[in-house]
C-alpha positions in Angstrom: 0.0 0.0 0.0 2.8 2.5 0.9 4.8 1.5 -2.1 1.7 2.1 -4.5 1.1 5.5 -2.9 4.8 6.4 -3.1 4.8 5.4 -6.8 1.7 7.4 -7.5 3.2 10.5 -5.9 6.4 10.1 -7.8 4.5 9.8 -11.1 2.3 12.8 -10.3 5.3 14.9 -9.3 7.1 13.9 -12.6 4.1 14.8 -14.7 3.6 18.1 -12.8 7.2 19.1 -13.2 7.3 18.2 -17.0 4.1 20.2 -17.5 5.4 23.2 -15.6 8.7 23.0 -17.6 6.9 22.9 -20.9 4.5 25.8 -19.9 7.4 28.0 -18.6 9.4 27.3 -21.7 6.6 28.1 -24.1 5.7 31.3 -22.2 9.3 32.4 -22.3 9.6 31.7 -26.0 6.3 33.6 -26.7 7.3 36.6 -24.7 10.8 36.9 -26.1 10.9 39.7 -28.7 12.7 38.9 -31.9 14.5 41.9 -33.2 16.7 42.0 -36.3 19.3 44.8 -35.8 21.3 43.9 -38.9 22.6 41.0 -41.0 25.8 39.6 -42.4 26.4 39.4 -46.1 29.2 38.4 -48.5 30.4 41.6 -50.0 33.0 40.1 -52.3 34.6 36.8 -53.2 38.3 36.2 -54.0 40.2 33.1 -55.0 41.8 31.1 -52.2 45.4 32.1 -53.0 47.9 34.3 -51.3 47.0 37.2 -53.6 43.2 36.6 -52.9 43.8 36.9 -49.2 45.8 40.1 -49.7 43.1 41.6 -51.9 40.5 40.6 -49.4 42.4 42.1 -46.5 42.9 45.4 -48.4 39.1 45.5 -49.2 38.0 45.1 -45.6 38.6 48.9 -45.0 35.7 49.7 -47.4 33.2 47.3 -45.7 31.5 47.9 -42.4 32.8 45.3 -39.9 34.5 43.6 -42.9 36.5 40.5 -42.4 37.9 37.7 -44.6 36.8 34.1 -44.1 37.5 31.0 -46.0 34.4 29.7 -47.9 33.1 26.9 -45.7 31.4 24.9 -48.6 34.2 24.4 -51.0 37.4 26.1 -49.6 38.1 27.5 -53.1 37.2 31.0 -52.2 37.9 33.7 -49.6 34.7 35.6 -48.8 34.7 39.2 -47.6 31.9 39.4 -45.0 30.3 42.7 -44.1 27.6 43.8 -41.8 24.4 45.8 -42.6 22.9 47.7 -39.8 
């Protein structure tokens, strides 16, 4: 009898906690404002050579928050990334 009661209490507590967790998580997600302040874009593409890296590095001064990054899909190019506010 005590074991059954304890088991029922444990199951009830587990269900209550999981329901509370789901409800709190959903409420937090619903109330969080999604704001887009800006976005990153590829401003230019250069070949993945020493000269390409130099050209990209020189071009960063003309792009807001510009930085050079190796293209993650092929590795054949160096992308100059910039930020639009």
